[in-house]
Steps between C-alpha positions, in 0.01 A plus 500: 500500500599268768701293275849656561745249608711659786863413555471159322690325789175309612452383141575154373689546176311417172619383174512696183367349200746329267609673186554346160862548520530336830301207395709450190807456728334199675601145420291346202401200714309733721356732236358198332292421816362844588412795271590851587127575528446216742809588698389857546151409592631275772723780616187717529325235708795463734518879548136509588529202729807644689329837531201320652724322745655837607170621625413166664439571876666176579819649372547297189855425393643642184664154438301284251496128529490256205145410612388860480639546174318193362187598667507863373621450162331174393779440260520134593833328391605830350539656845862370510581665169337831626711492813815426309433773249451751772811388675693533169357851443601599863134563603501254793752311710499203716534503886433277792217554743442256777694239314299539178608658170304815420510771239546861563451778259840690432443864578 
């Protein structure tokens, strides 16, 4: 017990894994850079990271910066393709925070 999530309002949204069907709808130039397996392993990493941030006593933000994505995913130059894929699939959207472009998971 103890793991029930009450209400859900205090939760940051998390991403669902990408299905084969969804992945096949993505432009080829993106698919050629990141496999579905790599994409979903990165999705899991982001979900874990966002969950950790939610329990941060400092009150972590649900917004993800490019730096955070690069540090967490270790995808190097593929980070950009990963972000574009997730935007293409409607998993994340860009927003501005303190004048900086950040990414938010779409609930």
